[in-house]
N, C-alpha and C positions, 0 to 999 in steps of 0.2 A: 380055760381060754389061754390062747398062747399068749405068752409075754415078746415083746419086741427086745431086739440085742440091747437097745440102751436101756430098757426097763430090767433087762436080765442083769447086766452089769451093775446098773444102780442099786438093786437087791444086796449083791457083793458090797460094796461100797468101793464102784469103779465108776469114772464118767469117760466116755469117749471125747478129745478133741474137739474144739468148736470150731468155723469155721472165722478166721480174723474180718473185723471189720472193715469195710474199705476206708482209706486215709481221705482225710477231707482235700480237694486240690490247692495248689497254690496259686496264691493270687498273679494275674497277669503282669508281665513286665513291660515298660516304655520302649526298652531297647531288648532286644531279642538278641544283638549281640555286639561285643567291641569293635570299633575300627582298627582295623588293622594299619601298623605304619607302612606297610607298602602300598597300601592304598586299595579299591577294588579289585578286585580280579577280574579284569574284561578286558575284551581285545582291546589295542591300543592305549591301554589306560598305563602301561609305564610299569605295572606288576612284575618283579621279577623274585625269583625263589628266595635269594638270600642276599645280603646287605653288599655293595661293591667294597673292593678294597679302598681305604682312603689312603689318597697319594700327599706325601710327606715334600716340604719345601723347606731349605734353610737359606736363610737370608740375613742380612742385617735390619735393622731398625729402619734406618733411611731407605732400604729397597722394598721393604715389605707395605710400606704406602701406596707404591705403584699398583700392586696388586689390590689391597684392602686399603685404601682411603681411610685414615683415622679422624672420621668425623668429627669434630668437638667445637664446642660455643667461644668466640671470640673473647679471650682476657679481657677487652679492653671496653668501655662503658661507649653505648650509641649517642655520645654528645660532638659537637662541633661539625666540620665538613665531611658529607658522605664522599668520598673519594676514589669509589668502587667496589669492584669484589674481592674478597677474602677466596682466593683460589683453594685452601685448606679445606673450609667449610662452606663455602658457597653463601658466606653473609655478606652484608656492606660492611665497609671497613670505614670507620670513621676518624678521621685526625685533628685531637682536639689537644693544643702543645701545652696552654694554661691549665687547662682540666687536669691533664697530667702532672703537671708539677704538683697541682694540689692531692691528687689522690696518693695518698703512701703505700698502697696496693700496686702502683706502677712504677718500674724503676727507671725514673725520667725525673732528672733534679735541675735541668734548664729548659726553657723553649726552645732553643735554637735549632734550625735545621738544616742540615748539610745535603746537597744534593748533587749528583755524580752520574754522571753518562755519557757515553759516546755521542758526537752529536746527531741530530736526528732522532733520538730514542724517544724524544718526550719529555726533556724536562722543563723548557717553557710551557708547554702544554701543562703538567701539572702544576707548576707554580701559578699559572693564569687560573685554572681552574679553583686552584685552593683560594686564591685572591678572590675569586668571584664567589665563592662558598660562604667565606667568613666575612662577606659585606652585611649577611643577613643576621651577623652577629652583634654589630656594631663596630667592628673593624674597621680602619683605614689602612691605606697604604700608599707609601711612599717608596717611588725607585729610585734609588740613589745612584743615580746614572744608567743610562741604558745607551751601550757603545751601539747596538745594531739596531735601535726602534722597535725592539719586538714588541713592546707595551703600547707602540701607539697608537693601533686599532682598540683597543681595549679601553684606552684613555678617552678615546672620541665616543667609544659606546654608551659613556658614562656622563658625556659633555663637557670634558675635559680636554683643555689643549696642552701637549706637552712641552715645557720650557726648553726651549733649543739654547743650547752654549756651546760656543766658540768663536773662532776669530772673524771678525765682523758683525756679529749678532749684538742685540741690544742688551740681552741680558747679563744682568752682572750680580754677583752672589758674593757676599764678603765672610771668606770663610773666619774673622774674627768677630763676627757679629756676635754679639754676649746673649743675643735672645731675650727671652722673658724674665729670665733671672736679673736683669738690670732694671724691671719694670719697677717702679713707686722708690727706688732706690734713697732718694731724701726722707722717705717715711719710714726706714727699717732701723733698727736698732742695730749699736755698734757689733753685738756678737752676729746676728742674722747678716750682717753686711761682710763682715771677717768670712763667715762660712760660703756664702754666695761666691766671695773673691776667690777665695781657693778652688771652687767648681770652676770658675771659669778661668781664670788664670792657667789651671792645670788641664783645662784642655787647649787653650792656646800654646802653651808649651809644646805638649805634645806634637800639635800640627806643624807648629815652625820646624820642631826637631827632627821631625820627620820629612819634611820638604825638602829643608837642608841637606840634612843625612842622604836624602835620595840621591842628591849630583855627585857626579863622577869627577873625582880628581886623579889622572893618571890610571891607574887600574883599579884604583881603591875609591872609596867615597870621600865626603867631606866630613871631616871628626865632628863633634858634636861633645863635647866633654862639661866636665862641670862648671870651668871657666865661661865657657861659650852660654853655658845655660843659664848662669849667673847675670850673663851680661844680658841674656833677652830678657829677662825675669825684670831686670832693673828697667830697662826700656820698656815695658807695656806698663809699670805701676806708674813711670814718670807720664809715657802719654796719655794714660786714664786719669791719673792724678787722685789714684786709689788711697795713697797714702796722706794726699795732703788735703782733699775735699770729700768729703763726707756726705755732699747733698747729692752729686751725679757721679756716674761712672762713666764717661764719655767714651762713647763709639769711637772706634780707631780700623784702619784699613792698612794692609802688608806696605805702600808707599811710604805712612809716616814711621814704621820701623826703619827701614832702609833711612830716611833721611836723619832719623834720631841716632844711627850707626855713623853716617857720613859727618854730621853734624853737633857733636854730642855735646850739651851744656854743660857748664863747669860742677853743675851738683852732681851730673851723672857720674863724673870724671872721679870726683871725689869718694863717691858713694861706692864705686867700683875700686877703690883705693889704688889707682893708677896716678903714677906722678906728677903727670902732665898729658895734655893732650895728643902731642908726636907718639909716645907710649902707646896711648889706648888705639890710634889708628893702625900702627905698625902691626899690633897684636891682634886686631879684629878684622883685618884685611881681607881675610879669605871668608870670614863671615857674613862681610860687609857685601863681597862680590857673590857670594850666594844668595843671599835675598835680595841683590839688584835684579839676579836671573827669573825670579819670579814676576818682577814688574816689567821688566824689558824683552822678555824672551817670548818663547811661544804663547806665553798664559798673559801677553799684554792686552789690559781692556777687559779680562773674564773674571780675573779673583783679585783684581785692586782697586775696586770702587765700593759704594756701598750699595747694599741690595736694592736691585730694582725689580724682584720678582713681588709679585704681590698674590700667593697661595690663598686659594679658597679652602681653607681646613672643614671645611663642613662637606665637601666632596669624598666619597669614597676612594678615589686614588690620586695620587700626582707623581708626574713625572719629569724628569731633569734627563733629556737626550743630550750623548756625548758622541752622536755618529759625526759631528761636524772635525773631532778633533782625532778621529780615525786615522787619517792622512798623515798627522805630525807623529804616531809612533805610540809604541806601548807604554814608554815612561810617560810622556806627557797625559795619555789616560789615566794612569795607574796615579800621578800628581792631582790630577783632577777629582780621580774617586777619593782621594784623602781629603781635598778641600770641601768636597758635599758631603762626607761622612761629617767631619767636624760642623759643618753649616748646619746638617740634619739635626746633629746631637744638641745644636745650641735650640733649634726649632721645637725639641720635643715634647717641651711642657706646653705647648700653645695650646692645642686643642683638647687635651683632659682626656682624650678617646685614646681605648687600646689601638697600638699599630704594629703594623708590619713592614718592617723594612727590608726591601729587597736588594742583593748586593751582589751584580753580574759580573763577570769575569774577573773576579778576585784574586785571580793570581797575578792580574796587572799590577797591582797594587803591593801584592806580597816581594812580588822579584825587586823591590826597589830599596831594600833595606832593613836593616832592624828595625829603624824609627817607625817604619809603614807599618811592620808586623807588630808592633807594639802598637799601634793606634787602633788597628783591628782587634787584636787582643783585647784590649779595655771596651770595645763595645760590645764584644761579645760576653765578656764578664759582666758586665753591669745591666745585661737583658732584663734579666728577672726583676732585679730592682728597680728597673725603670717602666716593666709592666711592657715591654716590647719585644715582639718575635723576630730574630734574626733569620734569613735565610739566605745563605751563601751559594752560589751555583758553580760550577767549575764540571771540568770534563773529568778528571781522574784524580785519585788520591795523591799521585805521585805531583802534581801539580803545587801542592802545598812545599815540596821541597825545595821548589825554586827559587827561594828566597834568599840563598846565599850559599856559600863554599859549604861542602860537606864537613858536619861537624861545627858549624858555626853558629854563633848566637841567634843569628836571623831564622836558620833551619832550624833549630831544636826549638824555637819558639813557636814556630809553624807547624811542627809535628804535632805538638801540645795543643794548639788549635782544636785539632781534631776532634779532643777529648771534650771539649767546649759544648759539642753539641750532641746529645743524647738521643737524637733523632735523624737516622741518616735515611735519606731515600735513593737508593741503588738502581740505577737502570742499566741495560745492557751494555757490556763491554767486552773487547777481544780479550783473547783468551791471553795474549801478551800482558793484560792488566791484571792476572788474578792474582800473582804475587803481592802487587801493591794491595790488594782488595784484603790477604791474608796476614799480610806484617803490620801493616801503618791502619788497618780499622780491626783488625783482632776479629777478621770473623774465619772461621772454621771452612775445613773442605766442602761440608754442605752447602753453605753459604755463596762458596765462591763459586762451585756449577751451576747454582741457581742464576749469579747474576752471567755468567760466559753462554750459559746453555739456553735454559729456558727466558730469560729474559730477552737475548735475543731474536725469540722466536717471534714478535710481533712489537710494534709503538705501544708505548703506555703500560707496557710492563716494568713493574719493579719490586724489586726486594728492599722492603721498607722495615730498618730496626729501629724498634723501641726499646731504649736500653738493651737487653741483651735479648731479648724477645725477635723472633723474625717473623716477617709475614710476607706471602707471596700475593701482591695486590695488583687486579687488571685496572686500569683508570677506564673510566666510563664516562662519556662527555656527549650533552646533549647535540644531535645533529645540527640543529636549526641556531639555535642558542649560544653555545659555547663552541663548536666547531668552526667557525669561522674567526672568530677571536684567537684561537690558538693555533691557528696554522701558518706556521713561521716560512712557507714555500709559496708566498704570494707571487712574487718575483718569477719563480719558475711556470708557474702556470700562465704568465703572460708569455 
């Protein structure tokens, strides 16, 4: 029987190679192919065979934001008044001066706000919107002098009638009113009486020194030196009986100061160490005449009688109108602002609520001399301890340089005032003001260009400086509730 090839080779110890067994099929994949970075190769799908060349740009960091905005979260907490849109990130911008002072992470040490801007750029609208929105947090607003009646509509919106001050008006304000510090004087111990007396007499001396020193003698101002100040201090103590009667602190008015200088008592002459009455009258002639101008000049019947204003301190806003004094000149308005500031300081502790004091046209007061500047300087420095927010409106930073001659003490104090407000709201300005922004406010070229270019592109645009931090903010007003109250062009519409 014939053998097969396989058997024949096997008999001789050889085996033919066998066919390999088929491999097991691999499990099916969910995705058969990875997507390409170029996209799906199809008509109209933008598929390219190679990457396009990358275009390179060279620019500074402030220019890069124009092409690729650096959107970052606002570093400020969302507390206080919502004042518009932060253009750097589109978020709502909140203003909370007291909250910023209490927050150590925010570089703000005082709650004062300086507002600058060209007329018609939105300064008044911003201030009114800020007041209206802070009322919800329990704040009160006191307009210490409204020369143009810009806050009249807002007051009447809240059911408050502004107090009109001027010649022939029935309103009287006594700038020497001791205010609530004289309440229950007879029940205070001696130490507390001395403490309050120092506050009251200090305020009165600052006011009288400012009013007297603001009057002109030739090309200069009436000098109020240490001798004149000692005379005024002795007169005030004698009129109030502060040194002889601990039962009460008698209220006084400016005409009494003049009468005491004109007809001094023997006790006053001896206390001031004058040899006789004739010498006293000769040495105090200029001082006496300056005080006489306060009661017989343009202010006759305004600040020379007891206060007749009964302010409702439960109302959200109160305003003292000075528009009737505008025809009398800038000096008259400036001196009236000083009297109102002194009176407002005395009334500070009446309500116990947090207060926002608005000071409009402050340049009129600052140009009256060193005493007027020092008075405003004291209010700004004490705002934090009093719990107040001071808002000062001006057209441009150089307005503060009009306080005196170049290099004078008044001008130096006025320049330092700009550093007593860590919060500055800068509305649009012409290019001619650019140097003031950079030199007086320590702003760099970027901030300067924002104020002179971007902020001039629309009303309500402002650069808000919170310490060294800068924010481009566009004010937002409610068209029905706020827009009519903030419009300062009503007379143009009619």
